[in-house]
A tleap script that builds the chain and sets N, CA, C and O, in Angstrom:
source leaprc.protein.ff14SB
mol = sequence {
  NMET ASP SER GLN THR LEU ILE ALA ARG THR
  PRO LYS GLY THR VAL LEU SER LYS LEU ASN
  ASN GLY GLY TYR GLN VAL CYS ASP SER GLU
  GLN HIE CYS HIE PHE CYS GLY ASP LEU TYR
  ARG ALA GLU GLU VAL VAL ARG GLU ILE GLU
  SER GLY TYR GLY TYR PRO TYR ALA THR SER
  PHE HIE ARG THR THR CPRO
}
set mol.1.N position { 8.284 2.767 -22.599 }
set mol.1.CA position { 7.859 3.581 -21.481 }
set mol.1.C position { 7.334 2.681 -20.369 }
set mol.1.O position { 6.599 1.730 -20.634 }
set mol.2.N position { 7.709 2.979 -19.120 }
set mol.2.CA position { 7.243 2.190 -17.983 }
set mol.2.C position { 5.756 2.376 -17.778 }
set mol.2.O position { 5.202 3.436 -18.071 }
set mol.3.N position { 5.110 1.329 -17.269 }
set mol.3.CA position { 3.685 1.424 -16.996 }
set mol.3.C position { 3.411 1.964 -15.602 }
set mol.3.O position { 2.254 2.132 -15.216 }
set mol.4.N position { 4.480 2.240 -14.834 }
set mol.4.CA position { 4.314 2.782 -13.490 }
set mol.4.C position { 5.513 3.631 -13.100 }
set mol.4.O position { 6.596 3.496 -13.670 }
set mol.5.N position { 5.307 4.512 -12.119 }
set mol.5.CA position { 6.357 5.382 -11.622 }
set mol.5.C position { 6.472 5.174 -10.125 }
set mol.5.O position { 5.481 5.263 -9.401 }
set mol.6.N position { 7.681 4.897 -9.660 }
set mol.6.CA position { 7.916 4.686 -8.237 }
set mol.6.C position { 7.687 5.981 -7.462 }
set mol.6.O position { 8.235 7.026 -7.814 }
set mol.7.N position { 6.877 5.909 -6.409 }
set mol.7.CA position { 6.649 7.058 -5.536 }
set mol.7.C position { 7.433 6.900 -4.242 }
set mol.7.O position { 8.097 7.833 -3.791 }
set mol.8.N position { 7.353 5.701 -3.641 }
set mol.8.CA position { 8.033 5.488 -2.363 }
set mol.8.C position { 8.380 4.014 -2.177 }
set mol.8.O position { 7.706 3.125 -2.697 }
set mol.9.N position { 9.454 3.783 -1.418 }
set mol.9.CA position { 9.842 2.441 -0.994 }
set mol.9.C position { 10.200 2.532 0.479 }
set mol.9.O position { 11.032 3.353 0.865 }
set mol.10.N position { 9.580 1.699 1.305 }
set mol.10.CA position { 9.806 1.756 2.748 }
set mol.10.C position { 10.962 0.837 3.141 }
set mol.10.O position { 11.359 -0.029 2.362 }
set mol.11.N position { 11.500 1.023 4.345 }
set mol.11.CA position { 12.567 0.139 4.818 }
set mol.11.C position { 12.140 -1.335 4.914 }
set mol.11.O position { 12.982 -2.229 4.829 }
set mol.12.N position { 10.842 -1.587 5.088 }
set mol.12.CA position { 10.349 -2.968 5.162 }
set mol.12.C position { 10.101 -3.566 3.783 }
set mol.12.O position { 9.709 -4.728 3.682 }
set mol.13.N position { 10.320 -2.800 2.722 }
set mol.13.CA position { 10.198 -3.320 1.367 }
set mol.13.C position { 8.878 -3.061 0.667 }
set mol.13.O position { 8.681 -3.533 -0.453 }
set mol.14.N position { 7.969 -2.326 1.291 }
set mol.14.CA position { 6.704 -1.978 0.642 }
set mol.14.C position { 6.972 -0.910 -0.416 }
set mol.14.O position { 7.711 0.044 -0.174 }
set mol.15.N position { 6.365 -1.081 -1.592 }
set mol.15.CA position { 6.584 -0.155 -2.705 }
set mol.15.C position { 5.249 0.456 -3.125 }
set mol.15.O position { 4.264 -0.255 -3.327 }
set mol.16.N position { 5.230 1.779 -3.254 }
set mol.16.CA position { 4.062 2.515 -3.731 }
set mol.16.C position { 4.410 3.105 -5.089 }
set mol.16.O position { 5.379 3.853 -5.222 }
set mol.17.N position { 3.603 2.760 -6.105 }
set mol.17.CA position { 3.847 3.230 -7.472 }
set mol.17.C position { 2.588 3.830 -8.057 }
set mol.17.O position { 1.476 3.397 -7.754 }
set mol.18.N position { 2.776 4.854 -8.918 }
set mol.18.CA position { 1.665 5.444 -9.665 }
set mol.18.C position { 1.608 4.777 -11.021 }
set mol.18.O position { 2.616 4.689 -11.723 }
set mol.19.N position { 0.426 4.308 -11.387 }
set mol.19.CA position { 0.241 3.652 -12.683 }
set mol.19.C position { -0.119 4.680 -13.749 }
set mol.19.O position { -0.706 5.718 -13.441 }
set mol.20.N position { 0.224 4.400 -14.982 }
set mol.20.CA position { -0.090 5.325 -16.074 }
set mol.20.C position { -1.583 5.510 -16.283 }
set mol.20.O position { -2.001 6.526 -16.837 }
set mol.21.N position { -2.402 4.546 -15.851 }
set mol.21.CA position { -3.849 4.680 -16.016 }
set mol.21.C position { -4.478 5.577 -14.945 }
set mol.21.O position { -5.692 5.775 -14.936 }
set mol.22.N position { -3.650 6.119 -14.044 }
set mol.22.CA position { -4.143 7.040 -13.021 }
set mol.22.C position { -4.327 6.413 -11.660 }
set mol.22.O position { -4.559 7.131 -10.688 }
set mol.23.N position { -4.232 5.105 -11.553 }
set mol.23.CA position { -4.376 4.426 -10.272 }
set mol.23.C position { -3.030 4.283 -9.571 }
set mol.23.O position { -2.013 4.805 -10.027 }
set mol.24.N position { -3.048 3.566 -8.459 }
set mol.24.CA position { -1.846 3.345 -7.667 }
set mol.24.C position { -1.725 1.869 -7.338 }
set mol.24.O position { -2.724 1.161 -7.214 }
set mol.25.N position { -0.499 1.420 -7.200 }
set mol.25.CA position { -0.227 0.029 -6.857 }
set mol.25.C position { 0.661 0.017 -5.624 }
set mol.25.O position { 1.656 0.738 -5.559 }
set mol.26.N position { 0.293 -0.813 -4.638 }
set mol.26.CA position { 1.083 -0.985 -3.428 }
set mol.26.C position { 1.451 -2.459 -3.351 }
set mol.26.O position { 0.575 -3.324 -3.341 }
set mol.27.N position { 2.761 -2.746 -3.295 }
set mol.27.CA position { 3.224 -4.129 -3.198 }
set mol.27.C position { 4.065 -4.297 -1.943 }
set mol.27.O position { 4.918 -3.462 -1.639 }
set mol.28.N position { 3.816 -5.393 -1.209 }
set mol.28.CA position { 4.623 -5.646 -0.022 }
set mol.28.C position { 5.915 -6.350 -0.437 }
set mol.28.O position { 6.143 -6.584 -1.624 }
set mol.29.N position { 6.753 -6.684 0.535 }
set mol.29.CA position { 8.057 -7.271 0.241 }
set mol.29.C position { 7.951 -8.661 -0.382 }
set mol.29.O position { 8.917 -9.148 -0.971 }
set mol.30.N position { 6.788 -9.306 -0.258 }
set mol.30.CA position { 6.581 -10.623 -0.852 }
set mol.30.C position { 5.852 -10.542 -2.199 }
set mol.30.O position { 5.394 -11.555 -2.729 }
set mol.31.N position { 5.751 -9.327 -2.744 }
set mol.31.CA position { 5.126 -9.050 -4.039 }
set mol.31.C position { 3.626 -9.331 -4.075 }
set mol.31.O position { 3.083 -9.657 -5.131 }
set mol.32.N position { 2.956 -9.208 -2.934 }
set mol.32.CA position { 1.490 -9.222 -2.903 }
set mol.32.C position { 1.065 -7.788 -3.164 }
set mol.32.O position { 1.411 -6.895 -2.391 }
set mol.33.N position { 0.322 -7.550 -4.238 }
set mol.33.CA position { 0.012 -6.189 -4.656 }
set mol.33.C position { -1.460 -5.843 -4.478 }
set mol.33.O position { -2.341 -6.694 -4.604 }
set mol.34.N position { -1.701 -4.569 -4.180 }
set mol.34.CA position { -3.041 -4.011 -4.049 }
set mol.34.C position { -3.143 -2.867 -5.048 }
set mol.34.O position { -2.203 -2.087 -5.206 }
set mol.35.N position { -4.284 -2.767 -5.721 }
set mol.35.CA position { -4.502 -1.681 -6.664 }
set mol.35.C position { -5.528 -0.728 -6.075 }
set mol.35.O position { -6.580 -1.158 -5.602 }
set mol.36.N position { -5.224 0.575 -6.102 }
set mol.36.CA position { -6.074 1.594 -5.487 }
set mol.36.C position { -6.382 2.679 -6.506 }
set mol.36.O position { -5.572 2.970 -7.387 }
set mol.37.N position { -7.546 3.266 -6.377 }
set mol.37.CA position { -7.969 4.307 -7.297 }
set mol.37.C position { -7.457 5.691 -6.944 }
set mol.37.O position { -7.403 6.573 -7.801 }
set mol.38.N position { -7.076 5.890 -5.672 }
set mol.38.CA position { -6.585 7.213 -5.283 }
set mol.38.C position { -5.415 7.089 -4.313 }
set mol.38.O position { -5.215 6.052 -3.681 }
set mol.39.N position { -4.651 8.167 -4.213 }
set mol.39.CA position { -3.448 8.174 -3.399 }
set mol.39.C position { -3.759 8.012 -1.912 }
set mol.39.O position { -3.001 7.362 -1.191 }
set mol.40.N position { -4.849 8.587 -1.454 }
set mol.40.CA position { -5.220 8.477 -0.043 }
set mol.40.C position { -5.376 7.010 0.356 }
set mol.40.O position { -4.834 6.586 1.376 }
set mol.41.N position { -6.111 6.236 -0.440 }
set mol.41.CA position { -6.321 4.819 -0.131 }
set mol.41.C position { -5.009 4.044 -0.241 }
set mol.41.O position { -4.754 3.145 0.560 }
set mol.42.N position { -4.183 4.381 -1.216 }
set mol.42.CA position { -2.887 3.711 -1.365 }
set mol.42.C position { -2.019 3.945 -0.135 }
set mol.42.O position { -1.349 3.023 0.329 }
set mol.43.N position { -2.021 5.161 0.398 }
set mol.43.CA position { -1.252 5.454 1.610 }
set mol.43.C position { -1.794 4.683 2.807 }
set mol.43.O position { -1.021 4.242 3.657 }
set mol.44.N position { -3.111 4.517 2.884 }
set mol.44.CA position { -3.702 3.710 3.958 }
set mol.44.C position { -3.228 2.267 3.868 }
set mol.44.O position { -2.912 1.651 4.886 }
set mol.45.N position { -3.178 1.728 2.663 }
set mol.45.CA position { -2.728 0.352 2.466 }
set mol.45.C position { -1.266 0.216 2.904 }
set mol.45.O position { -0.900 -0.768 3.547 }
set mol.46.N position { -0.436 1.194 2.559 }
set mol.46.CA position { 0.967 1.172 2.989 }
set mol.46.C position { 1.040 1.132 4.514 }
set mol.46.O position { 1.794 0.338 5.074 }
set mol.47.N position { 0.263 1.983 5.190 }
set mol.47.CA position { 0.269 1.998 6.660 }
set mol.47.C position { -0.189 0.658 7.227 }
set mol.47.O position { 0.388 0.173 8.200 }
set mol.48.N position { -1.215 0.055 6.634 }
set mol.48.CA position { -1.699 -1.243 7.110 }
set mol.48.C position { -0.637 -2.323 6.943 }
set mol.48.O position { -0.432 -3.136 7.844 }
set mol.49.N position { 0.033 -2.338 5.807 }
set mol.49.CA position { 1.081 -3.331 5.565 }
set mol.49.C position { 2.238 -3.127 6.526 }
set mol.49.O position { 2.740 -4.087 7.112 }
set mol.50.N position { 2.660 -1.888 6.690 }
set mol.50.CA position { 3.816 -1.591 7.535 }
set mol.50.C position { 3.550 -1.862 9.013 }
set mol.50.O position { 4.431 -2.348 9.721 }
set mol.51.N position { 2.351 -1.552 9.478 }
set mol.51.CA position { 2.054 -1.729 10.901 }
set mol.51.C position { 1.494 -3.114 11.200 }
set mol.51.O position { 1.573 -3.587 12.334 }
set mol.52.N position { 0.928 -3.764 10.185 }
set mol.52.CA position { 0.326 -5.069 10.385 }
set mol.52.C position { -1.096 -4.997 10.902 }
set mol.52.O position { -1.690 -6.028 11.217 }
set mol.53.N position { -1.659 -3.792 10.995 }
set mol.53.CA position { -3.016 -3.610 11.498 }
set mol.53.C position { -3.826 -2.755 10.543 }
set mol.53.O position { -3.281 -1.915 9.827 }
set mol.54.N position { -5.142 -2.977 10.540 }
set mol.54.CA position { -6.052 -2.136 9.778 }
set mol.54.C position { -6.314 -0.853 10.543 }
set mol.54.O position { -5.616 -0.559 11.513 }
set mol.55.N position { -7.278 -0.109 10.137 }
set mol.55.CA position { -7.603 1.164 10.771 }
set mol.55.C position { -7.829 0.953 12.267 }
set mol.55.O position { -8.661 0.134 12.657 }
set mol.56.N position { -7.098 1.680 13.103 }
set mol.56.CA position { -7.150 1.417 14.551 }
set mol.56.C position { -8.363 2.031 15.249 }
set mol.56.O position { -8.254 3.096 15.858 }
set mol.57.N position { -9.496 1.378 15.166 }
set mol.57.CA position { -10.645 1.835 15.925 }
set mol.57.C position { -10.316 1.704 17.403 }
set mol.57.O position { -9.576 0.802 17.795 }
set mol.58.N position { -10.848 2.576 18.208 }
set mol.58.CA position { -10.485 2.658 19.618 }
set mol.58.C position { -10.607 1.308 20.350 }
set mol.58.O position { -9.750 0.988 21.173 }
set mol.59.N position { -11.635 0.524 20.072 }
set mol.59.CA position { -11.830 -0.712 20.809 }
set mol.59.C position { -11.764 -1.950 19.940 }
set mol.59.O position { -12.080 -3.045 20.407 }
set mol.60.N position { -11.362 -1.807 18.689 }
set mol.60.CA position { -11.421 -2.964 17.795 }
set mol.60.C position { -10.178 -3.085 16.923 }
set mol.60.O position { -10.274 -3.020 15.697 }
set mol.61.N position { -9.003 -3.261 17.547 }
set mol.61.CA position { -7.803 -3.501 16.762 }
set mol.61.C position { -7.906 -4.890 16.153 }
set mol.61.O position { -8.368 -5.826 16.805 }
set mol.62.N position { -7.477 -5.024 14.910 }
set mol.62.CA position { -7.488 -6.337 14.280 }
set mol.62.C position { -6.274 -6.488 13.396 }
set mol.62.O position { -5.859 -5.548 12.718 }
set mol.63.N position { -5.712 -7.673 13.409 }
set mol.63.CA position { -4.530 -7.991 12.609 }
set mol.63.C position { -4.959 -8.180 11.160 }
set mol.63.O position { -5.936 -8.875 10.884 }
set mol.64.N position { -4.222 -7.558 10.226 }
set mol.64.CA position { -4.505 -7.754 8.813 }
set mol.64.C position { -3.582 -8.825 8.266 }
set mol.64.O position { -2.499 -9.047 8.808 }
set mol.65.N position { -3.989 -9.476 7.221 }
set mol.65.CA position { -3.133 -10.457 6.557 }
set mol.65.C position { -2.741 -9.899 5.207 }
set mol.65.O position { -3.593 -9.725 4.335 }
set mol.66.N position { -1.451 -9.612 5.020 }
set mol.66.CA position { -1.011 -9.014 3.757 }
set mol.66.C position { -1.173 -9.929 2.571 }
set mol.66.O position { -0.841 -9.549 1.448 }
savepdb mol mol.pdb
quit
């Protein structure tokens, strides 16, 4: 049995998977992975990886490093 289930794969190669332990794993195209406890945070990580930016505060955009 697989230890994870694929939820989504983006055109840029980011993969979002649900783990059997109830958490989520987000991996970018270079296989740098982030582990998240809930789907909301996992989706935020996907957006950060895909856009290259963290949460866009009105006056404080910052580049993230995947």
